[in-house]
C-alpha positions, 0 to 999 in steps of 0.5 A: 354045841355038844356041851350044851346038849349034854347040859340040857339033857341032864337039867331036863331029866332032873326037872320034875313036874313035882316042883311045879305042882308044889309051887301051885300048892303053896300059892307062890307068886308065880302061881297066883291067879292061875286056875288049877285047870290051867296049871294042869293043862300047862303041866301036860304040855310042859311034859311034851316039851321035855320029851321033845327036848330030850330028843333034841327036837329044839323047835318042837320043844320050844313050841310046846313050852310057849303053849304052856307059858300061855297058860301058866307063866312059870319060871321052870317053863321059861327056863326049859324054853331058854334051853331050847332057844340056846340051840336055835341061836336066838340069843335075844329071846333066850336072854328074856326067858332066862330073865323070866326064869330068874325073876323069883330067885331059886324058889321055883327052880332049885339051886342047881338050875338057878345057878345054871340059869345065871351062868347061861345069862352071863354068856348070852349077855355077851351076845346081845346089846341094849339100845334106846332110840329117841325121837322128838318129832311128832309123827316120825316113824322109827324102825330098828332093823326094818321093824317099826318100834316107835312113832314120835315123839317118844323113846324105845328101849330094846335088845338087839343081837350084838353087831351092826344095826340099822336105825331109820327115822322118817317123816314126810317133808323131812330128811330121813335120818339113817344110822348104822352103828355097830354095838358090842356085846353087853353094850348099852347105846342111846341114839338120838334121831333128829329130823330136819325139814327138807326146805330148812336142811338144804343149803348151797355151798361151794367146795372151796373159796370162789377165788381159787378157780380164778387164781388158777386161771390167772396163774395159767395165763401168767405162765403162758404169757411168760412162755410167749416172752421166752419164745420171742426172746429165743427167736431173737437169739436164733436170729442173731445167731443166724446173722452171725453165721452169715457174717463169718462165712469163709469165701474160700471154703464156704464154711463158718466156725462159730465163735464162742459168743456166737455159740452162746447165742444158739445155746441161750436160744435153745434154753429159752425155747425149752423154757417157753415149752415148759411154761406153755405146758404148765400154763395151758394145764393151769388154764384148763384146770381153772376152767374145770374148777369153775364148773366143779365149784359152782354152788351145789345143794347139800344137807345142812348137817353134812360137812363137806371137806375138799382138797385141791392140789395142782402138781406141775410135771416136766418130762423129756416129751413135754410139760404139764400139770396134774390137778388133784381134787377130792371132795 
């Protein structure tokens, strides 16, 4: 900021009104069609702007320069307005004023100011981006950063500050097209704004194939049925074990020392019972998951131009306190 203020002060002091007057006398292109009275009035306002600029009164200076430009669109006035706008952080208008200052080359300024204007323009070019918006829908309203810039069909070209922008195209009876691209400094971006009629742009889709919930339900039922089978087998093993224990009771002691075969019956029954619990847990979770999937996978309306991606994962889990499954669904 210090460097910019120093440069502004030097250039303003070096810029004399004589150069402007000479341009008028020689009927240069920037002076054609401008009455001498308008040139004189513009020059007086220009001097007021220079005085404000020297005092770092950037806003007051910019206002004076705009008044002067309304009377006489002289490159030197545009140049000094650009100097004021640099300090007001208005890169778009600064760039436009520098373009106007450089329009006729170095003749209306001088070599030093012309070169300085080129350097400033190169710096500002890194802070702005150019955008072209196209919309072929008749009557569609196109807004750029909240400002209406186009009614379709047609195209709009403009300059924006580099960074994120918001572009919206809308029309009654059509789905609104909103885009939020991020533009880099110096970039030129073309954005096509297509609109789809509301009744044509909606279609009903499922998140995944219709058979998946039924497959999960079937798998859960099969697991639960397997658990029932293991449970019945375990009950038979325990019953056989109980009969074996009753048959080996020593009448004198009233006790029984089970044989290895008898102990194996009990061990098998316990294993089958544990397996049945696991299958009950996983099967029940799968059945519940299948019911949830049936609900989630019902046909839903979506924009036709929106791609729906989904993922389904059923993760069984077994722990010391039971068994179950985790259903992971993303969409």
